PyMOL Python script that loads the backbone (N, CA, C, O; Angstrom):
from pymol import cmd

cmd.read_pdbstr("""\
ATOM      1  N   UNK A   1      54.171-131.008 -56.259  1.00  0.00           N
ATOM      2  CA  UNK A   1      54.072-129.682 -55.928  1.00  0.00           C
ATOM      3  C   UNK A   1      54.031-128.733 -57.197  1.00  0.00           C
ATOM      4  O   UNK A   1      54.692-129.088 -58.172  1.00  0.00           O
ATOM      5  N   UNK A   2      53.336-127.603 -57.259  1.00  0.00           N
ATOM      6  CA  UNK A   2      53.387-126.785 -58.428  1.00  0.00           C
ATOM      7  C   UNK A   2      53.938-125.419 -58.022  1.00  0.00           C
ATOM      8  O   UNK A   2      54.027-125.074 -56.843  1.00  0.00           O
ATOM      9  N   UNK A   3      54.271-124.726 -58.967  1.00  0.00           N
ATOM     10  CA  UNK A   3      54.826-123.295 -58.880  1.00  0.00           C
ATOM     11  C   UNK A   3      53.535-122.545 -58.456  1.00  0.00           C
ATOM     12  O   UNK A   3      52.407-122.788 -58.887  1.00  0.00           O
ATOM     13  N   UNK A   4      53.898-121.518 -57.472  1.00  0.00           N
ATOM     14  CA  UNK A   4      52.926-120.649 -56.923  1.00  0.00           C
ATOM     15  C   UNK A   4      53.107-119.204 -57.607  1.00  0.00           C
ATOM     16  O   UNK A   4      54.208-118.867 -58.042  1.00  0.00           O
ATOM     17  N   UNK A   5      52.076-118.432 -57.677  1.00  0.00           N
ATOM     18  CA  UNK A   5      52.110-117.267 -58.405  1.00  0.00           C
ATOM     19  C   UNK A   5      52.534-116.151 -57.384  1.00  0.00           C
ATOM     20  O   UNK A   5      51.874-115.942 -56.366  1.00  0.00           O
ATOM     21  N   UNK A   6      53.646-115.458 -57.699  1.00  0.00           N
ATOM     22  CA  UNK A   6      54.182-114.427 -56.877  1.00  0.00           C
ATOM     23  C   UNK A   6      53.152-113.282 -56.765  1.00  0.00           C
ATOM     24  O   UNK A   6      52.976-112.759 -55.664  1.00  0.00           O
ATOM     25  N   UNK A   7      52.468-112.872 -57.839  1.00  0.00           N
ATOM     26  CA  UNK A   7      51.507-111.802 -57.934  1.00  0.00           C
ATOM     27  C   UNK A   7      50.448-112.049 -57.230  1.00  0.00           C
ATOM     28  O   UNK A   7      49.943-111.101 -56.629  1.00  0.00           O
ATOM     29  N   UNK A   8      49.878-113.303 -57.129  1.00  0.00           N
ATOM     30  CA  UNK A   8      48.758-113.552 -56.251  1.00  0.00           C
ATOM     31  C   UNK A   8      49.029-113.547 -54.863  1.00  0.00           C
ATOM     32  O   UNK A   8      48.159-113.184 -54.071  1.00  0.00           O
ATOM     33  N   UNK A   9      50.322-113.972 -54.431  1.00  0.00           N
ATOM     34  CA  UNK A   9      50.654-113.954 -53.046  1.00  0.00           C
ATOM     35  C   UNK A   9      50.896-112.410 -52.635  1.00  0.00           C
ATOM     36  O   UNK A   9      50.701-112.067 -51.469  1.00  0.00           O
ATOM     37  N   UNK A  10      51.270-111.603 -53.488  1.00  0.00           N
ATOM     38  CA  UNK A  10      51.423-110.096 -53.191  1.00  0.00           C
ATOM     39  C   UNK A  10      50.103-109.527 -52.978  1.00  0.00           C
ATOM     40  O   UNK A  10      49.934-108.778 -52.016  1.00  0.00           O
ATOM     41  N   UNK A  11      49.015-109.839 -53.883  1.00  0.00           N
ATOM     42  CA  UNK A  11      47.759-109.325 -53.840  1.00  0.00           C
ATOM     43  C   UNK A  11      47.057-109.675 -52.504  1.00  0.00           C
ATOM     44  O   UNK A  11      46.526-108.851 -51.759  1.00  0.00           O
ATOM     45  N   UNK A  12      47.129-110.995 -52.308  1.00  0.00           N
ATOM     46  CA  UNK A  12      46.580-111.673 -50.949  1.00  0.00           C
ATOM     47  C   UNK A  12      47.290-111.009 -49.778  1.00  0.00           C
ATOM     48  O   UNK A  12      46.669-110.737 -48.751  1.00  0.00           O
ATOM     49  N   UNK A  13      48.539-110.756 -49.919  1.00  0.00           N
ATOM     50  CA  UNK A  13      49.408-110.280 -48.728  1.00  0.00           C
ATOM     51  C   UNK A  13      48.885-108.838 -48.365  1.00  0.00           C
ATOM     52  O   UNK A  13      49.037-108.380 -47.233  1.00  0.00           O
ATOM     53  N   UNK A  14      48.253-108.134 -49.396  1.00  0.00           N
ATOM     54  CA  UNK A  14      47.796-106.718 -48.997  1.00  0.00           C
ATOM     55  C   UNK A  14      46.647-106.871 -47.942  1.00  0.00           C
ATOM     56  O   UNK A  14      46.544-106.062 -47.020  1.00  0.00           O
ATOM     57  N   UNK A  15      45.820-107.881 -48.090  1.00  0.00           N
ATOM     58  CA  UNK A  15      44.628-108.201 -47.199  1.00  0.00           C
ATOM     59  C   UNK A  15      45.045-109.000 -46.064  1.00  0.00           C
ATOM     60  O   UNK A  15      44.216-109.201 -45.176  1.00  0.00           O
ATOM     61  N   UNK A  16      46.245-109.497 -45.963  1.00  0.00           N
ATOM     62  CA  UNK A  16      46.723-110.311 -44.894  1.00  0.00           C
ATOM     63  C   UNK A  16      46.462-111.798 -45.062  1.00  0.00           C
ATOM     64  O   UNK A  16      46.582-112.548 -44.093  1.00  0.00           O
ATOM     65  N   UNK A  17      46.094-112.267 -46.311  1.00  0.00           N
ATOM     66  CA  UNK A  17      45.830-113.600 -46.539  1.00  0.00           C
ATOM     67  C   UNK A  17      46.903-114.300 -47.416  1.00  0.00           C
ATOM     68  O   UNK A  17      46.754-115.470 -47.769  1.00  0.00           O
ATOM     69  N   UNK A  18      47.976-113.569 -47.757  1.00  0.00           N
ATOM     70  CA  UNK A  18      49.019-114.152 -48.543  1.00  0.00           C
ATOM     71  C   UNK A  18      49.819-115.308 -47.854  1.00  0.00           C
ATOM     72  O   UNK A  18      50.382-116.173 -48.525  1.00  0.00           O
ATOM     73  N   UNK A  19      49.848-115.286 -46.418  1.00  0.00           N
ATOM     74  CA  UNK A  19      50.495-116.437 -45.782  1.00  0.00           C
ATOM     75  C   UNK A  19      49.782-117.764 -45.976  1.00  0.00           C
ATOM     76  O   UNK A  19      50.396-118.831 -46.001  1.00  0.00           O
ATOM     77  N   UNK A  20      48.481-117.665 -46.110  1.00  0.00           N
ATOM     78  CA  UNK A  20      47.631-118.869 -46.223  1.00  0.00           C
ATOM     79  C   UNK A  20      47.957-119.477 -47.638  1.00  0.00           C
ATOM     80  O   UNK A  20      48.030-120.697 -47.777  1.00  0.00           O
ATOM     81  N   UNK A  21      48.139-118.666 -48.612  1.00  0.00           N
ATOM     82  CA  UNK A  21      48.411-119.152 -49.922  1.00  0.00           C
ATOM     83  C   UNK A  21      49.831-119.512 -50.002  1.00  0.00           C
ATOM     84  O   UNK A  21      50.085-120.530 -50.647  1.00  0.00           O
ATOM     85  N   UNK A  22      50.729-118.919 -49.509  1.00  0.00           N
ATOM     86  CA  UNK A  22      52.160-119.111 -49.689  1.00  0.00           C
ATOM     87  C   UNK A  22      52.620-120.226 -48.776  1.00  0.00           C
ATOM     88  O   UNK A  22      53.518-120.962 -49.186  1.00  0.00           O
ATOM     89  N   UNK A  23      52.113-120.418 -47.623  1.00  0.00           N
ATOM     90  CA  UNK A  23      52.758-121.451 -46.693  1.00  0.00           C
ATOM     91  C   UNK A  23      51.706-122.383 -46.114  1.00  0.00           C
ATOM     92  O   UNK A  23      52.079-123.267 -45.343  1.00  0.00           O
ATOM     93  N   UNK A  24      50.604-122.273 -46.380  1.00  0.00           N
ATOM     94  CA  UNK A  24      49.511-123.135 -45.807  1.00  0.00           C
ATOM     95  C   UNK A  24      48.849-122.546 -44.544  1.00  0.00           C
ATOM     96  O   UNK A  24      49.023-121.370 -44.226  1.00  0.00           O
ATOM     97  N   UNK A  25      48.049-123.437 -43.805  1.00  0.00           N
ATOM     98  CA  UNK A  25      47.186-122.961 -42.738  1.00  0.00           C
ATOM     99  C   UNK A  25      47.944-122.569 -41.461  1.00  0.00           C
ATOM    100  O   UNK A  25      47.643-121.506 -40.919  1.00  0.00           O
ATOM    101  N   UNK A  26      48.875-123.324 -40.957  1.00  0.00           N
ATOM    102  CA  UNK A  26      49.409-122.978 -39.740  1.00  0.00           C
ATOM    103  C   UNK A  26      50.276-121.746 -39.786  1.00  0.00           C
ATOM    104  O   UNK A  26      50.152-120.862 -38.939  1.00  0.00           O
ATOM    105  N   UNK A  27      51.115-121.683 -40.725  1.00  0.00           N
ATOM    106  CA  UNK A  27      52.047-120.446 -40.904  1.00  0.00           C
ATOM    107  C   UNK A  27      51.248-119.271 -41.340  1.00  0.00           C
ATOM    108  O   UNK A  27      51.516-118.136 -40.945  1.00  0.00           O
ATOM    109  N   UNK A  28      50.223-119.546 -42.190  1.00  0.00           N
ATOM    110  CA  UNK A  28      49.285-118.395 -42.601  1.00  0.00           C
ATOM    111  C   UNK A  28      48.559-117.787 -41.470  1.00  0.00           C
ATOM    112  O   UNK A  28      48.423-116.567 -41.377  1.00  0.00           O
ATOM    113  N   UNK A  29      48.082-118.648 -40.589  1.00  0.00           N
ATOM    114  CA  UNK A  29      47.328-118.288 -39.427  1.00  0.00           C
ATOM    115  C   UNK A  29      48.198-117.493 -38.420  1.00  0.00           C
ATOM    116  O   UNK A  29      47.729-116.546 -37.789  1.00  0.00           O
ATOM    117  N   UNK A  30      49.441-117.896 -38.294  1.00  0.00           N
ATOM    118  CA  UNK A  30      50.391-117.121 -37.430  1.00  0.00           C
ATOM    119  C   UNK A  30      50.634-115.826 -38.055  1.00  0.00           C
ATOM    120  O   UNK A  30      50.524-114.825 -37.348  1.00  0.00           O
ATOM    121  N   UNK A  31      50.977-115.697 -39.393  1.00  0.00           N
ATOM    122  CA  UNK A  31      51.097-114.471 -40.031  1.00  0.00           C
ATOM    123  C   UNK A  31      49.875-113.462 -39.942  1.00  0.00           C
ATOM    124  O   UNK A  31      50.072-112.260 -39.766  1.00  0.00           O
ATOM    125  N   UNK A  32      48.728-113.950 -40.060  1.00  0.00           N
ATOM    126  CA  UNK A  32      47.525-113.298 -40.108  1.00  0.00           C
ATOM    127  C   UNK A  32      47.376-112.669 -38.581  1.00  0.00           C
ATOM    128  O   UNK A  32      47.161-111.476 -38.363  1.00  0.00           O
ATOM    129  N   UNK A  33      47.516-113.589 -37.664  1.00  0.00           N
ATOM    130  CA  UNK A  33      47.429-113.027 -36.214  1.00  0.00           C
ATOM    131  C   UNK A  33      48.322-112.018 -35.827  1.00  0.00           C
ATOM    132  O   UNK A  33      47.971-111.061 -35.136  1.00  0.00           O
ATOM    133  N   UNK A  34      49.712-112.227 -36.335  1.00  0.00           N
ATOM    134  CA  UNK A  34      50.762-111.248 -35.904  1.00  0.00           C
ATOM    135  C   UNK A  34      50.400-109.929 -36.655  1.00  0.00           C
ATOM    136  O   UNK A  34      50.477-108.881 -36.013  1.00  0.00           O
ATOM    137  N   UNK A  35      50.023-109.895 -37.929  1.00  0.00           N
ATOM    138  CA  UNK A  35      49.780-108.730 -38.632  1.00  0.00           C
ATOM    139  C   UNK A  35      48.452-108.022 -37.897  1.00  0.00           C
ATOM    140  O   UNK A  35      48.511-106.812 -37.679  1.00  0.00           O
ATOM    141  N   UNK A  36      47.427-108.664 -37.570  1.00  0.00           N
ATOM    142  CA  UNK A  36      46.361-108.051 -36.917  1.00  0.00           C
ATOM    143  C   UNK A  36      46.714-107.547 -35.511  1.00  0.00           C
ATOM    144  O   UNK A  36      46.313-106.451 -35.120  1.00  0.00           O
ATOM    145  N   UNK A  37      47.435-108.324 -34.790  1.00  0.00           N
ATOM    146  CA  UNK A  37      47.861-107.740 -33.422  1.00  0.00           C
ATOM    147  C   UNK A  37      48.718-106.576 -33.484  1.00  0.00           C
ATOM    148  O   UNK A  37      48.424-105.536 -32.894  1.00  0.00           O
ATOM    149  N   UNK A  38      49.821-106.718 -34.211  1.00  0.00           N
ATOM    150  CA  UNK A  38      50.757-105.611 -34.300  1.00  0.00           C
ATOM    151  C   UNK A  38      50.196-104.351 -34.986  1.00  0.00           C
ATOM    152  O   UNK A  38      50.504-103.220 -34.611  1.00  0.00           O
ATOM    153  N   UNK A  39      49.347-104.605 -36.023  1.00  0.00           N
ATOM    154  CA  UNK A  39      48.609-103.517 -36.686  1.00  0.00           C
ATOM    155  C   UNK A  39      47.756-102.755 -35.700  1.00  0.00           C
ATOM    156  O   UNK A  39      47.709-101.525 -35.679  1.00  0.00           O
ATOM    157  N   UNK A  40      47.011-103.633 -34.796  1.00  0.00           N
ATOM    158  CA  UNK A  40      46.149-102.854 -33.769  1.00  0.00           C
ATOM    159  C   UNK A  40      46.890-102.160 -32.843  1.00  0.00           C
ATOM    160  O   UNK A  40      46.531-101.027 -32.523  1.00  0.00           O
ATOM    161  N   UNK A  41      47.983-102.725 -32.309  1.00  0.00           N
ATOM    162  CA  UNK A  41      48.902-102.069 -31.392  1.00  0.00           C
ATOM    163  C   UNK A  41      49.479-100.707 -31.935  1.00  0.00           C
ATOM    164  O   UNK A  41      49.424 -99.652 -31.303  1.00  0.00           O
ATOM    165  N   UNK A  42      50.019-100.853 -33.139  1.00  0.00           N
ATOM    166  CA  UNK A  42      50.529 -99.623 -33.789  1.00  0.00           C
ATOM    167  C   UNK A  42      49.436 -98.547 -33.873  1.00  0.00           C
ATOM    168  O   UNK A  42      49.664 -97.400 -33.490  1.00  0.00           O
ATOM    169  N   UNK A  43      48.285 -98.908 -34.359  1.00  0.00           N
ATOM    170  CA  UNK A  43      47.176 -98.035 -34.463  1.00  0.00           C
ATOM    171  C   UNK A  43      46.580 -97.420 -33.269  1.00  0.00           C
ATOM    172  O   UNK A  43      46.004 -96.333 -33.308  1.00  0.00           O
ATOM    173  N   UNK A  44      46.718 -98.100 -32.248  1.00  0.00           N
ATOM    174  CA  UNK A  44      46.204 -97.648 -30.851  1.00  0.00           C
ATOM    175  C   UNK A  44      47.195 -96.829 -30.069  1.00  0.00           C
ATOM    176  O   UNK A  44      46.809 -95.914 -29.342  1.00  0.00           O
ATOM    177  N   UNK A  45      48.506 -97.153 -30.209  1.00  0.00           N
ATOM    178  CA  UNK A  45      49.387 -96.578 -29.211  1.00  0.00           C
ATOM    179  C   UNK A  45      50.366 -95.788 -29.948  1.00  0.00           C
ATOM    180  O   UNK A  45      51.115 -95.111 -29.242  1.00  0.00           O
ATOM    181  N   UNK A  46      50.538 -95.719 -31.294  1.00  0.00           N
ATOM    182  CA  UNK A  46      51.459 -94.989 -31.950  1.00  0.00           C
ATOM    183  C   UNK A  46      50.711 -93.928 -32.751  1.00  0.00           C
ATOM    184  O   UNK A  46      50.543 -92.795 -32.301  1.00  0.00           O
ATOM    185  N   UNK A  47      50.242 -94.335 -34.007  1.00  0.00           N
ATOM    186  CA  UNK A  47      49.504 -93.579 -34.795  1.00  0.00           C
ATOM    187  C   UNK A  47      48.730 -94.515 -35.865  1.00  0.00           C
ATOM    188  O   UNK A  47      49.328 -95.439 -36.417  1.00  0.00           O
ATOM    189  N   UNK A  48      47.436 -94.245 -36.118  1.00  0.00           N
ATOM    190  CA  UNK A  48      46.703 -95.059 -37.173  1.00  0.00           C
ATOM    191  C   UNK A  48      47.344 -94.912 -38.499  1.00  0.00           C
ATOM    192  O   UNK A  48      47.199 -95.791 -39.349  1.00  0.00           O
ATOM    193  N   UNK A  49      48.077 -93.799 -38.731  1.00  0.00           N
ATOM    194  CA  UNK A  49      48.667 -93.563 -40.047  1.00  0.00           C
ATOM    195  C   UNK A  49      49.898 -94.573 -40.268  1.00  0.00           C
ATOM    196  O   UNK A  49      50.324 -94.773 -41.405  1.00  0.00           O
ATOM    197  N   UNK A  50      50.404 -95.144 -39.244  1.00  0.00           N
ATOM    198  CA  UNK A  50      51.598 -95.978 -39.436  1.00  0.00           C
ATOM    199  C   UNK A  50      51.175 -97.486 -39.485  1.00  0.00           C
ATOM    200  O   UNK A  50      52.003 -98.384 -39.639  1.00  0.00           O
ATOM    201  N   UNK A  51      49.924 -97.689 -39.355  1.00  0.00           N
ATOM    202  CA  UNK A  51      49.560 -99.191 -39.366  1.00  0.00           C
ATOM    203  C   UNK A  51      49.765 -99.822 -40.593  1.00  0.00           C
ATOM    204  O   UNK A  51      49.796-101.052 -40.563  1.00  0.00           O
ATOM    205  N   UNK A  52      49.924 -99.213 -41.753  1.00  0.00           N
ATOM    206  CA  UNK A  52      50.237 -99.712 -42.961  1.00  0.00           C
ATOM    207  C   UNK A  52      51.476-100.434 -43.072  1.00  0.00           C
ATOM    208  O   UNK A  52      51.709-101.110 -44.073  1.00  0.00           O
ATOM    209  N   UNK A  53      52.406-100.326 -41.977  1.00  0.00           N
ATOM    210  CA  UNK A  53      53.713-100.992 -41.945  1.00  0.00           C
ATOM    211  C   UNK A  53      53.346-102.525 -41.904  1.00  0.00           C
ATOM    212  O   UNK A  53      54.025-103.338 -42.531  1.00  0.00           O
ATOM    213  N   UNK A  54      52.272-102.894 -41.161  1.00  0.00           N
ATOM    214  CA  UNK A  54      52.032-104.319 -40.993  1.00  0.00           C
ATOM    215  C   UNK A  54      51.589-104.818 -42.284  1.00  0.00           C
ATOM    216  O   UNK A  54      51.859-106.000 -42.498  1.00  0.00           O
ATOM    217  N   UNK A  55      50.938-104.149 -43.239  1.00  0.00           N
ATOM    218  CA  UNK A  55      50.532-104.603 -44.527  1.00  0.00           C
ATOM    219  C   UNK A  55      51.756-104.791 -45.310  1.00  0.00           C
ATOM    220  O   UNK A  55      51.887-105.834 -45.950  1.00  0.00           O
ATOM    221  N   UNK A  56      52.768-103.789 -45.328  1.00  0.00           N
ATOM    222  CA  UNK A  56      54.047-104.016 -46.060  1.00  0.00           C
ATOM    223  C   UNK A  56      54.765-105.251 -45.636  1.00  0.00           C
ATOM    224  O   UNK A  56      55.262-106.017 -46.462  1.00  0.00           O
ATOM    225  N   UNK A  57      54.825-105.458 -44.260  1.00  0.00           N
ATOM    226  CA  UNK A  57      55.370-106.827 -43.707  1.00  0.00           C
ATOM    227  C   UNK A  57      54.725-107.959 -44.186  1.00  0.00           C
ATOM    228  O   UNK A  57      55.381-108.937 -44.544  1.00  0.00           O
ATOM    229  N   UNK A  58      53.385-107.933 -44.237  1.00  0.00           N
ATOM    230  CA  UNK A  58      52.536-109.070 -44.793  1.00  0.00           C
ATOM    231  C   UNK A  58      52.877-109.403 -46.198  1.00  0.00           C
ATOM    232  O   UNK A  58      52.992-110.572 -46.566  1.00  0.00           O
ATOM    233  N   UNK A  59      53.041-108.382 -46.989  1.00  0.00           N
ATOM    234  CA  UNK A  59      53.338-108.496 -48.468  1.00  0.00           C
ATOM    235  C   UNK A  59      54.676-109.137 -48.629  1.00  0.00           C
ATOM    236  O   UNK A  59      54.850-110.117 -49.354  1.00  0.00           O
ATOM    237  N   UNK A  60      55.655-108.534 -47.904  1.00  0.00           N
ATOM    238  CA  UNK A  60      57.044-109.066 -48.016  1.00  0.00           C
ATOM    239  C   UNK A  60      57.100-110.516 -47.535  1.00  0.00           C
ATOM    240  O   UNK A  60      57.720-111.336 -48.212  1.00  0.00           O
ATOM    241  N   UNK A  61      56.492-110.876 -46.414  1.00  0.00           N
ATOM    242  CA  UNK A  61      56.673-112.260 -46.011  1.00  0.00           C
ATOM    243  C   UNK A  61      55.997-113.209 -46.894  1.00  0.00           C
ATOM    244  O   UNK A  61      56.483-114.329 -47.054  1.00  0.00           O
ATOM    245  N   UNK A  62      54.898-112.850 -47.492  1.00  0.00           N
ATOM    246  CA  UNK A  62      54.117-113.663 -48.480  1.00  0.00           C
ATOM    247  C   UNK A  62      55.018-113.818 -49.686  1.00  0.00           C
ATOM    248  O   UNK A  62      55.210-114.942 -50.151  1.00  0.00           O
ATOM    249  N   UNK A  63      55.625-112.659 -50.256  1.00  0.00           N
ATOM    250  CA  UNK A  63      56.548-112.919 -51.426  1.00  0.00           C
ATOM    251  C   UNK A  63      57.711-113.718 -51.059  1.00  0.00           C
ATOM    252  O   UNK A  63      58.114-114.544 -51.878  1.00  0.00           O
ATOM    253  N   UNK A  64      58.330-113.580 -49.895  1.00  0.00           N
ATOM    254  CA  UNK A  64      59.430-114.337 -49.505  1.00  0.00           C
ATOM    255  C   UNK A  64      59.159-115.824 -49.462  1.00  0.00           C
ATOM    256  O   UNK A  64      59.929-116.618 -50.002  1.00  0.00           O
ATOM    257  N   UNK A  65      58.043-116.211 -48.808  1.00  0.00           N
ATOM    258  CA  UNK A  65      57.587-117.576 -48.765  1.00  0.00           C
ATOM    259  C   UNK A  65      57.341-118.244 -49.956  1.00  0.00           C
ATOM    260  O   UNK A  65      57.700-119.411 -50.110  1.00  0.00           O
ATOM    261  N   UNK A  66      56.692-117.537 -50.913  1.00  0.00           N
ATOM    262  CA  UNK A  66      56.437-118.097 -52.304  1.00  0.00           C
ATOM    263  C   UNK A  66      57.697-118.194 -53.065  1.00  0.00           C
ATOM    264  O   UNK A  66      57.921-119.185 -53.760  1.00  0.00           O
ATOM    265  N   UNK A  67      58.552-117.195 -52.967  1.00  0.00           N
ATOM    266  CA  UNK A  67      59.785-117.295 -53.782  1.00  0.00           C
ATOM    267  C   UNK A  67      60.565-118.544 -53.215  1.00  0.00           C
ATOM    268  O   UNK A  67      61.098-119.291 -54.035  1.00  0.00           O
ATOM    269  N   UNK A  68      60.669-118.824 -51.866  1.00  0.00           N
ATOM    270  CA  UNK A  68      61.401-119.939 -51.387  1.00  0.00           C
ATOM    271  C   UNK A  68      60.696-121.222 -51.896  1.00  0.00           C
ATOM    272  O   UNK A  68      61.383-122.143 -52.339  1.00  0.00           O
ATOM    273  N   UNK A  69      59.318-121.310 -51.843  1.00  0.00           N
ATOM    274  CA  UNK A  69      58.635-122.520 -52.366  1.00  0.00           C
ATOM    275  C   UNK A  69      59.033-122.748 -53.783  1.00  0.00           C
ATOM    276  O   UNK A  69      59.400-123.870 -54.131  1.00  0.00           O
ATOM    277  N   UNK A  70      58.980-121.695 -54.671  1.00  0.00           N
ATOM    278  CA  UNK A  70      59.258-121.907 -56.041  1.00  0.00           C
ATOM    279  C   UNK A  70      60.808-122.285 -56.318  1.00  0.00           C
ATOM    280  O   UNK A  70      61.112-123.018 -57.258  1.00  0.00           O
ATOM    281  N   UNK A  71      61.750-121.743 -55.450  1.00  0.00           N
ATOM    282  CA  UNK A  71      63.106-122.124 -55.679  1.00  0.00           C
ATOM    283  C   UNK A  71      63.325-123.491 -55.239  1.00  0.00           C
ATOM    284  O   UNK A  71      64.272-124.090 -55.748  1.00  0.00           O
ATOM    285  N   UNK A  72      62.552-124.128 -54.314  1.00  0.00           N
ATOM    286  CA  UNK A  72      62.718-125.448 -53.831  1.00  0.00           C
ATOM    287  C   UNK A  72      62.198-126.441 -54.860  1.00  0.00           C
ATOM    288  O   UNK A  72      62.518-127.628 -54.791  1.00  0.00           O
ATOM    289  N   UNK A  73      61.406-125.973 -55.807  1.00  0.00           N
ATOM    290  CA  UNK A  73      60.955-126.986 -56.732  1.00  0.00           C
ATOM    291  C   UNK A  73      61.983-127.396 -57.798  1.00  0.00           C
ATOM    292  O   UNK A  73      62.785-126.603 -58.292  1.00  0.00           O
ATOM    293  N   UNK A  74      61.900-128.632 -58.096  1.00  0.00           N
ATOM    294  CA  UNK A  74      62.971-129.181 -59.112  1.00  0.00           C
ATOM    295  C   UNK A  74      62.662-128.573 -60.497  1.00  0.00           C
ATOM    296  O   UNK A  74      61.487-128.354 -60.791  1.00  0.00           O
ATOM    297  N   UNK A  75      63.538-128.325 -61.257  1.00  0.00           N
ATOM    298  CA  UNK A  75      63.422-127.865 -62.518  1.00  0.00           C
ATOM    299  C   UNK A  75      63.062-128.983 -63.589  1.00  0.00           C
ATOM    300  O   UNK A  75      63.757-129.987 -63.744  1.00  0.00           O
ATOM    301  N   UNK A  76      61.942-128.717 -64.291  1.00  0.00           N
ATOM    302  CA  UNK A  76      61.339-129.783 -65.185  1.00  0.00           C
ATOM    303  C   UNK A  76      61.663-129.349 -66.613  1.00  0.00           C
ATOM    304  O   UNK A  76      62.318-128.337 -66.863  1.00  0.00           O
ATOM    305  N   UNK A  77      61.210-130.098 -67.447  1.00  0.00           N
ATOM    306  CA  UNK A  77      61.337-129.816 -68.893  1.00  0.00           C
ATOM    307  C   UNK A  77      60.464-128.602 -69.272  1.00  0.00           C
ATOM    308  O   UNK A  77      59.324-128.455 -68.831  1.00  0.00           O
ATOM    309  N   UNK A  78      61.011-127.821 -70.038  1.00  0.00           N
ATOM    310  CA  UNK A  78      60.476-126.544 -70.521  1.00  0.00           C
ATOM    311  C   UNK A  78      60.520-125.410 -69.497  1.00  0.00           C
ATOM    312  O   UNK A  78      60.041-124.320 -69.809  1.00  0.00           O
ATOM    313  N   UNK A  79      61.063-125.601 -68.297  1.00  0.00           N
ATOM    314  CA  UNK A  79      61.061-124.564 -67.304  1.00  0.00           C
ATOM    315  C   UNK A  79      62.559-123.961 -67.444  1.00  0.00           C
ATOM    316  O   UNK A  79      63.552-124.663 -67.639  1.00  0.00           O
ATOM    317  N   UNK A  80      62.567-122.639 -67.323  1.00  0.00           N
ATOM    318  CA  UNK A  80      63.908-121.960 -67.454  1.00  0.00           C
ATOM    319  C   UNK A  80      64.435-121.551 -66.102  1.00  0.00           C
ATOM    320  O   UNK A  80      65.522-120.981 -66.010  1.00  0.00           O
TER     321      UNK A  80
END
""", "prot")
cmd.dss("prot")
cmd.show_as("cartoon", "prot")
cmd.util.cbc("prot")
cmd.orient("prot")
């Protein structure tokens, strides 16, 4: 396993694809579906202006999953 880029996870998380990069197909698909469904519900029933909350959640979860992945990696030579 190799270290994953936090910046790339955050960038992809903005578009809802950070879960695929951070955790793989199954968890990524669940995150994508949850963001799409919750975002649509918020936009339709509360306010379209508040739908960005799901984007923030997607970015946070992607960042968290990549951070957990990187923390679980063993420290090798030359890594601080």
